[in-house]
C-alpha positions as CSV (number, residue, x, y, z in Angstrom):
1,M,-32.2,4.5,10.0
2,K,-31.4,0.9,11.2
3,I,-28.6,0.3,8.8
4,Q,-26.7,-2.7,10.2
5,G,-23.5,-2.9,8.3
6,V,-21.9,-3.6,4.9
7,H,-23.6,-6.6,3.3
8,S,-21.7,-6.8,0.0
9,L,-19.0,-5.1,-2.1
10,V,-19.2,-5.1,-5.9
11,Y,-15.7,-4.8,-7.6
12,G,-15.0,-4.0,-11.2
13,C,-11.8,-5.9,-12.2
14,S,-9.7,-5.6,-15.4
15,D,-8.6,-9.2,-14.9
16,L,-10.9,-11.4,-12.9
17,E,-8.5,-14.3,-12.4
18,P,-6.0,-12.8,-9.9
19,A,-8.9,-11.4,-7.9
20,R,-10.7,-14.7,-7.8
21,H,-7.4,-16.4,-6.8
22,F,-6.9,-14.0,-4.0
23,F,-10.3,-14.5,-2.4
24,R,-10.1,-18.3,-2.9
25,D,-6.8,-18.2,-1.0
26,L,-8.6,-16.2,1.8
27,G,-10.8,-19.3,2.2
28,L,-14.0,-17.8,0.7
29,E,-16.6,-20.0,-1.1
30,E,-16.9,-19.1,-4.8
31,T,-20.1,-19.2,-6.8
32,E,-21.2,-17.9,-10.1
33,D,-22.7,-14.4,-9.9
34,E,-26.0,-13.7,-11.6
35,G,-24.1,-11.5,-14.0
36,P,-20.7,-12.2,-15.5
37,G,-18.3,-12.7,-12.7
38,T,-18.2,-14.5,-9.3
39,S,-19.5,-14.1,-5.8
40,H,-17.4,-15.0,-2.8
41,Q,-19.2,-15.6,0.5
42,F,-18.0,-15.1,4.1
43,A,-19.2,-17.4,6.9
44,D,-22.0,-15.0,7.9
45,G,-23.4,-14.7,4.3
46,T,-21.9,-11.3,3.5
47,S,-20.0,-11.3,0.2
48,V,-17.7,-9.7,-2.4
49,V,-18.8,-9.8,-6.0
50,L,-16.2,-9.6,-8.8
51,R,-17.3,-8.4,-12.2
52,P,-15.5,-7.4,-15.4
53,I,-14.6,-3.8,-15.4
54,E,-16.1,-3.4,-18.9
55,E,-19.6,-4.6,-17.8
56,N,-22.1,-1.9,-18.9
57,N,-24.3,-1.9,-15.9
58,L,-21.6,-1.4,-13.3
59,P,-22.1,1.9,-11.4
60,S,-19.5,4.6,-11.9
61,A,-16.8,5.2,-9.2
62,P,-14.8,8.2,-8.0
63,T,-11.7,6.8,-9.6
64,G,-10.9,4.6,-12.6
65,G,-9.3,1.2,-12.7
66,D,-9.8,-1.8,-10.5
67,T,-11.9,-0.7,-7.5
68,V,-15.2,-1.2,-5.6
69,R,-18.0,0.0,-7.8
70,E,-20.8,-0.4,-5.2
71,I,-21.1,-0.7,-1.4
72,I,-24.3,-2.5,-0.5
73,W,-25.6,-1.8,3.1
74,R,-27.8,-4.2,5.0
75,V,-30.9,-2.8,6.7
76,D,-33.3,-4.4,9.2
77,S,-36.7,-4.1,7.5
78,S,-38.7,-2.9,4.5
79,E,-39.8,0.0,6.6
80,T,-36.2,1.2,7.0
81,L,-35.6,0.7,3.3
82,Q,-38.6,2.9,2.5
83,K,-37.4,5.6,4.9
84,I,-34.0,5.6,3.3
85,G,-35.5,5.8,-0.2
86,A,-37.8,8.7,0.8
87,E,-34.9,10.6,2.5
88,I,-32.2,10.3,-0.2
89,S,-34.6,10.7,-3.1
90,K,-35.2,14.3,-2.0
91,D,-32.0,15.4,-3.8
92,R,-30.7,12.5,-5.8
93,H,-31.9,9.8,-8.2
94,V,-32.8,6.4,-6.6
95,T,-33.4,3.2,-8.5
96,E,-35.0,0.0,-7.4
97,S,-33.8,-3.5,-8.5
98,S,-36.0,-6.5,-9.1
99,D,-35.0,-7.9,-5.7
100,G,-36.3,-4.7,-4.0
101,S,-32.9,-3.2,-3.2
102,L,-32.4,0.5,-3.6
103,H,-29.4,2.2,-5.3
104,S,-28.0,5.7,-5.4
105,F,-24.8,7.7,-4.7
106,D,-23.4,9.5,-1.7
107,D,-21.9,13.0,-1.9
108,L,-18.4,11.7,-2.6
109,G,-19.5,9.7,-5.7
110,Y,-19.6,6.3,-4.2
111,A,-22.4,4.1,-5.4
112,L,-24.5,2.8,-2.5
113,G,-27.0,0.0,-2.4
114,F,-29.5,-0.8,0.4
115,V,-31.0,-4.2,0.9
116,V,-33.2,-6.0,3.5
117,A,-31.2,-9.0,4.5
118,E,-30.2,-11.3,7.3
119,I,-26.8,-12.7,8.2
120,R,-26.0,-16.2,9.5
121,P,-25.1,-16.1,13.2
122,I,-21.5,-16.8,14.0
123,N,-20.7,-18.2,17.4
124,L,-17.0,-18.8,17.7
125,V,-15.5,-20.4,20.9
126,P,-12.7,-18.1,22.1
127,A,-9.3,-19.6,22.8
128,I,-8.6,-20.1,26.5
129,T,-5.7,-17.9,27.4
130,N,-3.5,-18.2,30.5
131,T,-2.0,-15.1,32.1
132,L,-0.3,-14.4,35.5
133,G,-2.8,-15.0,38.3
134,N,-5.4,-16.5,36.0
135,R,-4.6,-19.8,34.3
136,P,-7.8,-21.5,33.3
137,R,-6.1,-23.7,30.6
138,R,-4.6,-26.6,32.5
139,N,-3.0,-29.8,31.4
140,R,-3.4,-29.1,27.6
141,R,-1.7,-27.0,25.0
142,G,-3.1,-23.8,23.5
143,D,-5.2,-23.9,20.3
144,A,-2.6,-22.0,18.3
145,T,0.2,-24.6,19.0
146,Q,-1.3,-26.5,16.0
147,V,-1.3,-24.9,12.6
148,L,-4.6,-23.3,11.8
149,S,-6.1,-22.4,8.4
150,P,-8.4,-19.6,9.3
151,K,-11.3,-18.3,7.1
152,L,-12.7,-14.9,7.0
153,Q,-16.0,-14.7,8.9
154,R,-17.5,-11.4,7.7
155,I,-17.0,-7.9,6.4
156,A,-16.3,-5.7,9.3
157,H,-16.0,-2.2,7.8
158,V,-14.8,-0.1,4.8
159,G,-12.4,2.8,4.4
160,L,-13.1,5.5,1.8
161,W,-10.8,8.3,0.6
162,S,-12.8,11.5,1.1
163,P,-11.3,14.7,-0.3
164,G,-12.5,18.0,1.1
165,E,-13.5,19.1,4.5
166,V,-14.1,16.3,7.1
167,D,-17.3,18.0,8.4
168,A,-18.7,18.2,4.9
169,N,-17.8,14.7,4.0
170,K,-19.7,13.2,7.0
171,E,-22.9,15.1,6.5
172,F,-24.6,12.7,4.1
173,Y,-23.9,9.7,6.4
174,V,-24.7,11.4,9.7
175,D,-27.6,13.8,8.7
176,R,-29.3,11.7,6.1
177,L,-28.5,8.0,7.0
178,G,-28.3,8.3,10.8
179,F,-24.6,7.2,11.3
180,R,-22.9,8.2,14.5
181,E,-19.4,9.6,15.0
182,T,-17.2,7.5,17.2
183,D,-13.7,9.1,16.7
184,Y,-12.8,12.4,14.8
185,I,-9.3,13.2,13.7
186,K,-8.7,16.9,12.9
187,D,-8.2,17.5,9.2
188,I,-7.8,13.8,8.6
189,G,-11.1,11.9,8.9
190,V,-13.9,10.5,10.9
191,F,-15.0,7.0,12.0
192,L,-18.7,6.4,11.7
193,R,-21.0,3.7,13.1
194,A,-24.3,2.8,11.5
195,E,-27.3,3.2,13.8
196,G,-28.1,-0.5,13.8
197,S,-24.5,-1.6,14.5
198,N,-22.3,-2.0,17.5
199,E,-19.0,-1.7,15.6
200,H,-16.6,1.0,16.5
201,H,-16.9,2.0,12.8
202,D,-18.6,0.7,9.8
203,V,-17.0,3.3,7.5
204,F,-13.9,5.4,7.9
205,L,-13.9,8.6,5.8
206,S,-10.2,9.5,5.4
207,R,-8.7,12.6,3.9
208,R,-5.3,12.9,2.3
209,G,-5.2,15.9,0.0
210,S,-7.3,15.4,-3.1
211,R,-7.1,11.6,-3.1
212,S,-10.4,9.8,-3.8
213,G,-11.4,6.2,-4.3
214,F,-11.9,3.0,-2.3
215,Q,-9.3,2.6,0.4
216,H,-9.8,-0.8,2.1
217,V,-12.2,-3.4,3.3
218,A,-11.6,-5.0,6.7
219,C,-12.5,-8.7,7.1
220,E,-12.7,-10.4,10.5
221,V,-11.3,-13.7,11.8
222,K,-11.6,-15.1,15.2
223,D,-8.7,-13.7,17.1
224,F,-5.1,-12.5,17.2
225,D,-3.6,-15.9,16.3
226,E,-5.8,-16.3,13.3
227,V,-4.7,-12.8,12.0
228,L,-1.1,-14.0,12.2
229,F,-1.8,-17.5,10.7
230,L,-3.8,-16.2,7.8
231,G,-1.5,-13.3,7.0
232,T,1.6,-15.6,7.1
233,Q,-0.2,-18.1,4.9
234,L,-1.0,-15.4,2.3
235,E,2.6,-14.2,2.2
236,Q,3.7,-17.8,1.7
237,K,1.3,-18.0,-1.3
238,G,2.9,-14.9,-2.8
239,W,0.4,-12.2,-1.8
240,E,2.1,-8.9,-0.8
241,T,1.7,-7.2,2.5
242,H,0.8,-3.5,2.5
243,F,1.5,-3.0,6.2
244,G,1.2,-4.9,9.4
245,P,0.7,-6.8,11.5
246,G,0.0,-4.4,14.2
247,R,-2.7,-3.0,16.5
248,H,-4.8,0.1,15.8
249,I,-5.8,2.6,18.4
250,F,-9.1,3.6,16.9
251,G,-11.1,0.4,17.1
252,S,-8.4,-1.4,19.1
253,N,-8.2,-4.1,16.5
254,V,-5.3,-6.2,15.4
255,F,-4.6,-5.7,11.7
256,W,-2.7,-7.0,8.7
257,Y,-3.2,-5.2,5.3
258,F,-2.6,-6.8,1.9
259,W,-2.7,-5.3,-1.6
260,N,-6.0,-6.5,-3.1
261,P,-5.8,-7.3,-6.8
262,A,-9.5,-6.4,-7.1
263,G,-8.7,-2.9,-5.9
264,G,-7.5,-1.1,-2.8
265,L,-6.5,-3.0,0.3
266,L,-7.9,-5.9,2.3
267,E,-7.4,-5.9,6.0
268,I,-7.4,-9.1,8.1
269,T,-8.6,-8.1,11.5
270,A,-9.8,-9.3,14.9
271,D,-10.6,-8.0,18.4
272,L,-12.6,-4.9,17.4
273,D,-14.3,-2.6,19.9
274,Y,-18.0,-3.3,20.6
275,I,-19.8,-0.1,21.4
276,D,-23.3,1.3,22.1
277,D,-24.9,4.6,22.6
278,D,-23.0,5.2,25.9
279,W,-19.8,5.6,23.8
280,E,-18.4,9.1,24.0
281,M,-17.1,10.4,20.7
282,G,-13.4,11.2,20.8
283,Y,-11.8,14.3,19.2
284,H,-8.1,13.9,18.3
285,E,-5.6,16.6,17.0
286,S,-3.6,14.1,15.0
287,L,-3.3,10.5,13.8
288,P,-0.5,8.6,15.6
289,K,2.4,7.6,13.4
290,G,1.9,4.2,12.0
291,A,-1.8,4.3,12.9
292,G,-1.2,1.9,15.8
293,T,0.3,1.2,19.2
294,W,2.7,-1.4,17.9
295,L,3.9,-2.6,14.5
296,A,5.7,-5.9,14.1
297,R,7.9,-4.6,11.3
298,P,10.0,-1.5,12.0
299,I,9.9,-0.4,8.4
300,D,6.2,0.3,8.8
301,L,7.1,3.2,11.1
302,K,8.8,4.8,8.1
303,R,6.2,4.2,5.5
304,T,2.9,5.8,4.9
305,P,-0.2,3.7,5.8
306,F,-2.7,3.4,3.0
307,R,-0.1,4.5,0.4
308,T,-0.6,3.9,-3.3
309,R,1.5,1.6,-5.4
310,D,3.2,4.7,-6.8
311,E,4.2,5.6,-3.2
312,D,5.2,2.1,-2.2
313,F,8.9,2.7,-2.3
314,I,8.8,6.2,-0.9
315,I,10.2,6.2,2.6
316,E,9.3,9.1,4.9
């Protein structure tokens, strides 16, 4: 199944204005959605759609309140779309929209869409970096010595709370949709890469007791400096950090997470692993404390990553 990645997220929001404001501050272009609400496009054409939570035709979600109501996956061809429809209709209801996209649910209760779509190519020029013994940038300052106003380029991946056994949670994605395991953490979760993707993961199925619901969306900028510029600018505009900045082990990426008024968290990220079929799946006994190799803020070592608002002031 040549699923290539997340193409769009549809949120149901009790108050659209804070969510619209948040995504505008992230630099996304806003347009009117075909239904009530707005669409916010990334540079590559992927998008988030914000709709009123009371809209009748929004799919159900594993949890109530402001959250993602549908995850729409991009596929490479109508042939792949037909294969997906034939496979998942064996044991669940599948509907088709007027644009030809298919819609159903996974085993965890998340609404999924599948659409044939292309993305705009993104060709960013990397910053020239000097290091000892290799100094290609000569007689000029580095790019980040001037204040940058980065924009999010694309949706990189999503994280989903997945109660129950890790092996059972992954079955639908691996056995039915062709996702591949990249890293597996005992009793905690599994990172999965879509067959048509070279990302370390397109979805992270994460277990913490009986918790369910949408965890986070990761959105990519060009590089390390842009993560710090954009995160700093969001804080200056009053948006609240969840945790970060730091660097993950699984995926290797730099991260900075913010509370997302549309629901869950939004991760600003860069420098993700690019992998292919030669990657060897890693099995890990535990998740490192803080979920990274370094964290810029010492308090993050004492607080639970991906905590809820209710847990925000609970220090381990």
